Backbone bond lengths (Angstrom), bond angles and torsions (degrees), N, CA, C in turn:
res aa  C-N    CA-C-N  psi(-1)  N-CA   C-N-CA  omega(-1)  CA-C   N-CA-C  phi
1 M - - - 1.430 - - 1.525 108.40 -
2 Q 1.324 116.25 133.62 1.460 120.94 -176.20 1.531 109.99 -98.45
3 F 1.358 114.61 146.26 1.458 121.32 -176.96 1.524 110.07 -130.65
4 Q 1.324 115.88 156.32 1.453 122.07 175.78 1.530 107.55 -87.47
5 I 1.312 116.19 103.37 1.461 122.71 -174.06 1.527 108.66 -129.25
6 S 1.328 116.16 145.53 1.460 120.49 179.19 1.536 110.13 -73.92
7 A 1.324 115.03 162.61 1.469 120.52 -179.34 1.532 111.73 -64.08
8 S 1.324 117.33 -34.23 1.468 119.36 179.02 1.524 110.92 -67.73
9 E 1.325 117.24 -36.44 1.457 119.96 177.56 1.521 111.34 -70.08
10 V 1.338 117.23 -32.29 1.466 120.60 175.29 1.521 109.64 -62.26
11 K 1.333 116.96 -45.11 1.470 120.73 178.26 1.526 110.97 -62.11
12 R 1.326 117.03 -41.44 1.475 120.12 178.47 1.521 111.18 -67.28
13 A 1.338 117.49 -31.30 1.466 121.06 178.49 1.529 111.39 -74.71
14 Q 1.325 117.27 -27.65 1.466 121.05 178.05 1.526 112.03 -76.98
15 L 1.325 117.65 -22.75 1.463 121.83 -175.64 1.526 114.04 -54.89
16 P 1.347 120.48 -49.68 1.471 117.72 -178.33 1.521 113.03 -62.13
17 H 1.324 116.39 -34.71 1.469 119.87 -179.79 1.529 110.55 -70.70
18 N 1.323 116.43 -43.84 1.467 119.67 177.56 1.526 111.26 -62.90
19 L 1.314 116.12 -41.62 1.464 121.21 178.49 1.525 110.93 -61.84
20 F 1.317 116.12 -44.32 1.462 119.86 -178.18 1.524 112.01 -69.15
21 I 1.316 117.95 -41.54 1.472 120.37 178.26 1.524 110.29 -64.04
22 T 1.317 117.13 -42.00 1.464 120.30 177.79 1.524 110.43 -60.04
23 S 1.321 116.43 -44.34 1.465 119.09 179.83 1.527 111.30 -66.49
24 L 1.327 117.65 -34.65 1.459 119.75 177.26 1.517 111.02 -58.64
25 F 1.321 115.57 -45.97 1.461 119.02 -177.20 1.524 112.02 -73.85
26 V 1.315 117.40 -40.33 1.474 120.01 -177.57 1.520 110.72 -73.29
27 F 1.329 117.03 -50.56 1.463 120.29 -173.09 1.517 113.16 -79.34
28 N 1.317 118.09 -30.14 1.463 119.40 -173.44 1.526 113.10 -109.71
29 L 1.307 117.68 -56.43 1.458 118.74 -175.11 1.523 113.34 -72.63
30 L 1.302 118.20 -24.55 1.464 119.78 177.22 1.529 112.06 -99.87
31 M 1.329 116.72 -40.35 1.460 119.18 -172.91 1.528 112.88 -77.67
32 I 1.317 118.78 -38.42 1.469 120.03 -178.34 1.533 110.99 -63.15
33 P 1.342 120.07 -47.35 1.470 117.24 176.02 1.531 112.83 -62.86
34 A 1.322 117.22 -34.69 1.467 119.59 177.88 1.520 110.59 -64.42
35 V 1.322 116.83 -40.28 1.465 120.78 178.74 1.527 110.01 -64.48
36 I 1.336 116.45 -39.40 1.465 119.95 178.74 1.526 110.30 -65.34
37 L 1.324 116.97 -45.24 1.465 120.31 -179.31 1.526 112.37 -65.80
38 L 1.320 116.88 -36.23 1.460 120.44 179.95 1.526 111.77 -78.49
39 N 1.344 115.71 -9.43 1.456 121.91 176.54 1.536 111.81 55.84
40 T 1.333 115.67 48.27 1.459 120.11 -179.62 1.519 112.46 -88.57
41 G 1.328 117.90 -11.10 1.456 120.83 176.92 1.515 113.35 77.47
42 I 1.317 114.16 -156.97 1.464 121.26 -175.93 1.526 112.46 -60.99
43 P 1.346 120.23 -42.62 1.476 117.61 178.05 1.532 112.45 -57.46
44 G 1.317 116.92 -34.81 1.462 119.90 177.47 1.510 112.31 -69.36
45 L 1.333 117.65 -32.81 1.461 120.64 178.16 1.523 111.78 -72.27
46 L 1.312 116.81 -19.82 1.463 119.82 178.65 1.531 111.86 -74.50
47 I 1.328 117.38 -19.12 1.477 120.52 179.02 1.530 110.92 -64.73
48 P 1.359 119.07 -54.99 1.472 117.24 177.94 1.524 112.33 -63.11
49 L 1.325 116.54 -35.68 1.460 119.77 179.13 1.523 111.22 -62.70
50 S 1.315 117.24 -45.41 1.469 119.50 -178.88 1.530 111.75 -69.73
51 C 1.322 117.29 -37.39 1.473 119.74 177.73 1.527 110.79 -65.47
52 S 1.332 116.63 -45.66 1.459 119.89 178.25 1.523 110.77 -66.14
53 G 1.321 116.43 -39.37 1.462 120.11 178.11 1.514 112.00 -61.53
54 A 1.331 116.19 -40.07 1.464 119.80 178.43 1.529 110.54 -64.82
55 L 1.328 116.93 -40.82 1.462 119.70 178.79 1.525 110.92 -66.89
56 I 1.324 117.08 -41.71 1.468 120.22 179.34 1.527 110.04 -63.78
57 A 1.330 116.76 -39.28 1.473 119.94 176.28 1.526 110.29 -62.67
58 Y 1.339 116.74 -40.10 1.468 120.28 177.30 1.525 110.47 -63.89
59 L 1.335 117.38 -43.15 1.467 120.30 177.92 1.530 110.29 -59.95
60 Y 1.320 116.03 -41.93 1.463 119.83 179.60 1.525 110.92 -63.41
61 L 1.323 116.47 -49.49 1.469 119.69 -178.40 1.521 111.34 -64.06
62 R 1.326 116.55 -39.93 1.466 120.33 -179.80 1.521 110.94 -69.90
63 S 1.341 117.88 -31.44 1.471 119.72 179.28 1.524 111.82 -68.72
64 K 1.320 117.37 -18.02 1.463 121.75 177.63 1.527 112.37 -86.00
65 K 1.330 117.07 -15.05 1.465 121.56 -179.60 1.531 109.19 -75.32
66 I 1.301 116.13 143.00 1.464 120.02 -177.47 1.530 108.98 -107.83
67 T 1.322 115.38 115.96 1.469 121.76 174.18 1.523 106.75 -129.27
68 C 1.289 117.39 -103.54 1.463 123.79 175.79 1.535 107.28 -97.47
69 W 1.326 118.55 133.87 1.456 121.52 -174.44 1.522 111.93 -56.71
70 F 1.318 117.80 -45.18 1.467 121.27 -177.44 1.528 110.73 -61.63
71 V 1.313 117.27 -44.20 1.469 121.74 178.87 1.521 109.99 -65.59
72 D 1.330 116.16 -44.52 1.467 120.50 179.21 1.531 111.20 -61.55
73 A 1.326 116.64 -38.18 1.465 120.44 178.89 1.526 110.65 -62.32
74 H 1.322 117.12 -37.58 1.460 119.47 179.87 1.527 112.13 -74.92
75 W 1.326 118.20 -30.75 1.462 119.71 172.21 1.530 109.23 -64.51
76 L 1.323 116.42 -42.17 1.459 120.67 178.25 1.528 110.85 -64.99
77 L 1.324 116.99 -39.32 1.462 120.94 177.79 1.527 110.84 -63.43
78 A 1.314 117.21 -41.22 1.471 120.41 177.49 1.526 110.63 -62.68
79 F 1.331 116.70 -41.14 1.465 119.01 177.18 1.521 110.95 -64.90
80 R 1.326 117.51 -42.47 1.467 119.94 179.45 1.527 111.17 -62.95
81 N 1.324 117.23 -37.18 1.462 119.65 176.70 1.527 111.25 -68.04
82 S 1.319 117.29 -28.00 1.463 119.91 -179.92 1.518 112.10 -69.46
83 R 1.308 117.58 -15.76 1.468 119.86 178.44 1.527 111.38 -62.94
84 W 1.333 117.47 -29.77 1.470 120.14 175.56 1.524 110.49 -62.70
85 L 1.305 115.76 -41.66 1.464 119.97 179.01 1.524 110.56 -66.40
86 M 1.322 116.83 -41.80 1.468 119.47 178.23 1.531 110.94 -63.17
87 L 1.322 117.22 -36.97 1.458 120.79 176.31 1.524 110.46 -64.32
88 G 1.330 117.17 -42.31 1.464 120.81 177.06 1.518 112.00 -61.38
89 Y 1.322 116.62 -41.55 1.464 120.34 176.52 1.524 111.09 -62.86
90 A 1.322 117.17 -41.15 1.470 120.72 -178.83 1.534 110.90 -64.49
91 V 1.334 116.62 -44.92 1.465 120.09 179.16 1.526 109.80 -63.85
92 T 1.321 117.65 -41.73 1.463 121.12 177.63 1.523 111.00 -61.76
93 A 1.322 117.31 -41.41 1.468 120.34 179.46 1.527 110.81 -62.21
94 V 1.324 117.03 -42.50 1.463 120.32 178.38 1.526 110.36 -63.85
95 L 1.340 116.77 -43.32 1.466 119.93 -179.80 1.530 111.65 -66.47
96 I 1.321 117.47 -36.18 1.467 119.66 176.89 1.525 110.28 -67.21
97 F 1.315 117.27 -38.57 1.472 120.17 176.57 1.527 110.46 -62.66
98 I 1.335 117.07 -43.01 1.467 120.82 177.39 1.526 110.40 -63.71
99 A 1.332 117.01 -41.15 1.472 120.61 177.83 1.520 110.39 -61.16
100 W 1.322 116.14 -40.12 1.467 119.85 178.36 1.518 111.06 -62.79
101 L 1.334 116.22 -44.06 1.464 120.04 178.85 1.529 111.56 -63.38
102 I 1.317 116.93 -42.27 1.463 120.67 179.76 1.525 110.22 -65.67
103 S 1.332 117.05 -41.20 1.479 119.22 -179.07 1.520 111.53 -66.71
104 L 1.319 117.47 -25.81 1.470 120.34 177.12 1.524 112.30 -70.73
105 T 1.327 117.14 -24.07 1.465 120.22 -177.66 1.517 112.69 -80.34
106 A 1.336 118.00 -12.00 1.471 120.32 -178.59 1.525 109.89 -68.77
107 S 1.326 115.29 134.89 1.471 119.33 -179.14 1.531 111.52 -75.73
108 D 1.307 117.08 -31.79 1.468 121.61 179.14 1.535 108.73 -96.88
109 P 1.342 119.08 127.57 1.468 120.67 -179.60 1.529 113.30 -59.95
110 N 1.326 117.26 -34.90 1.469 119.60 178.09 1.520 111.01 -66.44
111 M 1.323 116.68 -40.13 1.465 120.21 177.94 1.525 109.71 -65.82
112 G 1.328 116.88 -36.78 1.462 120.44 176.95 1.514 111.71 -61.19
113 R 1.349 116.83 -41.09 1.469 120.08 177.94 1.522 111.59 -67.17
114 I 1.330 116.13 -38.31 1.472 119.89 178.62 1.535 109.91 -64.90
115 I 1.319 116.30 -45.62 1.471 120.16 178.32 1.519 110.24 -61.66
116 W 1.336 116.67 -44.42 1.463 121.92 179.77 1.525 110.58 -58.94
117 T 1.332 116.57 -47.26 1.465 120.77 -178.64 1.526 111.23 -62.98
118 A 1.327 116.54 -46.96 1.465 119.98 -178.23 1.531 111.53 -64.39
119 L 1.311 116.55 -45.63 1.467 119.24 -176.23 1.524 112.75 -72.05
120 T 1.323 118.39 -32.04 1.470 118.19 178.02 1.523 110.75 -70.23
121 R 1.329 116.69 -33.00 1.478 118.63 176.47 1.520 110.27 -65.12
122 I 1.320 116.40 -39.97 1.466 120.77 177.76 1.530 110.39 -68.59
123 A 1.325 116.52 -36.46 1.464 121.19 -178.18 1.524 112.35 -65.31
124 L 1.319 118.07 -21.83 1.470 120.97 179.83 1.530 112.55 -76.57
125 L 1.328 117.11 -15.89 1.467 119.85 -177.37 1.528 113.99 -59.47
126 P 1.342 121.01 -42.82 1.472 118.16 178.46 1.529 113.11 -58.85
127 T 1.318 117.21 -36.02 1.466 119.16 177.81 1.521 110.23 -67.66
128 L 1.319 117.37 -42.15 1.464 119.43 179.77 1.526 111.42 -66.29
129 I 1.318 117.59 -37.20 1.468 120.52 175.77 1.530 109.77 -65.72
130 A 1.325 116.43 -42.33 1.469 119.95 178.02 1.522 111.29 -63.06
131 V 1.332 117.16 -35.65 1.464 120.74 176.30 1.527 109.86 -61.92
132 M 1.315 117.05 -44.32 1.469 119.98 -179.68 1.531 111.47 -65.99
133 V 1.330 117.03 -43.70 1.465 120.37 178.89 1.526 109.96 -61.84
134 T 1.316 116.26 -43.69 1.454 120.94 -179.34 1.524 111.14 -66.55
135 A 1.327 117.13 -39.53 1.468 120.33 179.17 1.530 110.60 -62.55
136 V 1.327 116.79 -41.90 1.470 120.19 178.89 1.530 110.46 -66.11
137 S 1.333 117.24 -43.47 1.465 119.09 -179.58 1.525 111.45 -67.55
138 E 1.329 117.22 -34.10 1.464 119.57 177.37 1.534 111.44 -72.13
139 A 1.318 117.68 -35.93 1.469 119.84 175.55 1.529 109.92 -63.34
140 S 1.317 116.32 -38.88 1.455 120.65 176.06 1.528 110.62 -65.02
141 A 1.331 116.61 -37.86 1.467 120.59 179.84 1.526 111.12 -67.76
142 I 1.330 117.37 -35.03 1.473 120.07 175.25 1.518 109.60 -62.28
143 S 1.327 115.79 -41.54 1.467 120.10 177.94 1.527 110.85 -63.37
144 L 1.324 116.40 -39.89 1.470 119.53 177.34 1.529 110.97 -61.84
145 A 1.323 116.23 -43.57 1.468 119.51 179.87 1.526 110.59 -63.74
146 T 1.323 116.65 -39.45 1.464 120.51 178.95 1.525 110.92 -63.46
147 K 1.329 116.67 -38.51 1.466 121.32 178.94 1.526 112.87 -81.71
148 R 1.357 116.00 2.05 1.471 122.04 -179.17 1.521 111.72 63.83
149 E 1.330 115.76 40.33 1.455 121.43 -178.26 1.522 110.90 -117.77
150 V 1.317 114.60 156.08 1.460 123.42 172.96 1.532 105.35 -131.45
151 P 1.339 118.56 135.84 1.472 119.66 179.48 1.524 111.55 -57.16
152 D 1.324 115.82 143.39 1.466 121.30 -176.68 1.531 112.33 -59.13
153 N 1.348 116.90 -39.63 1.468 117.95 -178.93 1.527 111.86 -66.26
154 L 1.329 117.53 -28.41 1.463 121.28 176.38 1.521 110.14 -74.91
155 V 1.327 117.18 -36.17 1.468 121.23 177.85 1.527 109.87 -63.91
156 V 1.332 116.94 -37.37 1.463 120.70 179.67 1.532 110.80 -67.51
157 S 1.357 116.86 -44.08 1.472 119.22 -177.75 1.535 113.43 -82.93
158 F 1.312 116.74 -22.25 1.473 122.12 -179.66 1.528 107.40 -132.79
159 P 1.330 117.55 74.31 1.468 120.97 -172.08 1.532 112.09 -68.03
160 P 1.336 115.09 147.23 1.459 119.16 177.12 1.532 110.17 -68.01
161 P 1.326 115.68 154.11 1.481 117.95 178.36 1.533 110.38 -65.08
162 G 1.308 115.39 145.27 1.458 126.72 179.90 1.457 114.55 -16.08
């Protein structure tokens, strides 16, 4: 649904999407491979998770703030798109837990480390896929904000004021 919105409000509506896309690339697409190369293990993987979690919490808290309806709708849309990333993190966490359990069953400690390394690399794929899905949906949301539009399903659940 399209709305009559000023150019300054369009820029303010694009902010959450730009912020989230930037964090996707900095915290996930750049930091996760760096953590793997530096071989820091699970504590290193918690850095991108905590940074992204902090941003998602900020998106959530900001989406509850009431300013201009159109801007607020786009903050809410950015938070809703972040749910894909949270789902990717959850699936990765489950797969890492399974990898840990499997590596514990190895009789040779070296084989356990090899299994752990291989399976944790595979376990990161759901997060990377979620990053790509989220990046595409956020790029689409930036386009919606530029066109002064809000998705119809968001208008139904978060109706504009009278």
